[in-house]
N, C-alpha and C positions, 0 to 999 in steps of 0.2 A: 386027350392027354396033350399038355402044352409042349411045344417044341423047345428044346434048350440047346444052348451052345456055350462053349467055354471060351472066354477071352482073357487076355492078360492085361492088367493095368499096373502102373507104377504108382504106389501110394504117395501122398504128399511127403516131401522131405527125404524120400528114398531116391538114390541115383543109380545104383548098379543093377544090372540085369538079373543078378542072382537074388535080389531082394524083391522080385516081382510077386504080387499077390494074385492068386487065381480066384475067380468067382464065377458062378453060373448065372446067366441072365435069361429070364423067361420071356416068352412072347409078350406078356403084359407089361414088361419094363421094370419089374422089381428084381432085385438080385438077392442071392443068398447072403451076400455081405450085409445088405440092409437088414435082413432078418436077424443075422448074428449081432449086428450093432444094436438093434431094438432089444434083443434079449439081454445083452450086456448092460444097456441103459436101465432096463427093468431091474436087473440084479443090483446095480449101483444105487438105484432109487430105493430099493428095499433096505439096503444096508444103511443109507443115509437116514431113512426114516427110523430105523432101529437105533441108530446112534444119536439122533437129535430130537425125535418127537414120538417115541413109541408109546408112552404112558401118560395119561392125564392125571395130575395130582388131584386126589379126591376133594371135592368142594370148591375147586377152582377151574378155570379154563386153561391153566398152564400145562403145557406138554413138556415132558422131559424124556431124554433117551439115555442110552448107556454111556454116552459121552459125559453127561453131568454126573451120573451115578458112579462110574468108574473113576472119574476125576476127583471124587471125594477122598480117595486114597492118596495121601501126600506123596509127591515125587513120582512114584511109579504109575499112578493112575493117568496123569496127563501125558506121560511118555507113551503109554500103551495106546491111548486114544489118538494121539498125534500120529503114531505109526500106522494105525488103521486108516486115518484120513489121508496120509501120504500114499498108502497102497491104492486108495481110490483115485488119487491124482495119476498114479502110474497107469492104472487101467484106462483112464481118460486119454492119456498119451497113446496107449496101445490102440485105442479106438480111432486115432487119427485127429484128435483135437489139435487146433493150431497153437502155436507157441504163446500167443497173447492170452488165450483162454487158460492154458496151463499155468502161466505166470500169475494170473489173477487167482487161480485156485490155490497155488502155493502160498500166495499172500494171505488168503483167507485162513489156510491151515496154520501158517506161521503166527498170525495174530491170535487165533484161537489157542494155540499152544503156549505162546508167551504170556498172554493175559490169564489163561487158564491155570498157569502155574502159581499165580498169586493166591494165597489162602483166602477163602471166603469170597472176595471180589471175583476171583477167577471162576468159582462155582456158579455165581450168579450170572457172570458173563457167558458161560457155557450154555446156560438155559436160554438166554436171550439172543445170542449171536447166531448159533446154528450154522457153523461153517460148512458142514456136509450138505445140508439142504441148499445153501447158497451155491455151492459148487455144482450140484446136480442141476440146478436151475440154469446156470451158465452153460453147462454141457447140452442140456435139452434145447435151449434157445439156439445154440450154434447149429446143432444137427437139424432142427426144424427149418432153419434158414436154408440148409442144404437139401431139404426135402425128405429127410428120414424122420418119421413120426413114430 
């Protein structure tokens, strides 16, 4: 059985002692926060895949997701998909992504939401741009540089 010990760390951007995060570090050097972060990244990856590339259009190599399908509903469709994308950005922030990554993610969502609101052009843009996949790629690259895979 691996020895464990509990230590306190202050997450980036947090200053007060009352906001300290607890995690358990094992003898091998991995922490439960790394496992939680990996699980959260997997969930976000699954949602991004569902939103942007879940289904292949028969007879083509074009993949579409719920973003493009829900976006076909005028007005409300793009609002709903933008809200889902913004929730994913909020989750990235909760995982500890730095401000510059969050800002790039918000920019991707904003561009997708604004262009997606234009009839027909926006629907084609939703299929090609895939803001959620881009955002997950940004998030994964950041955490891989930090050693979380």
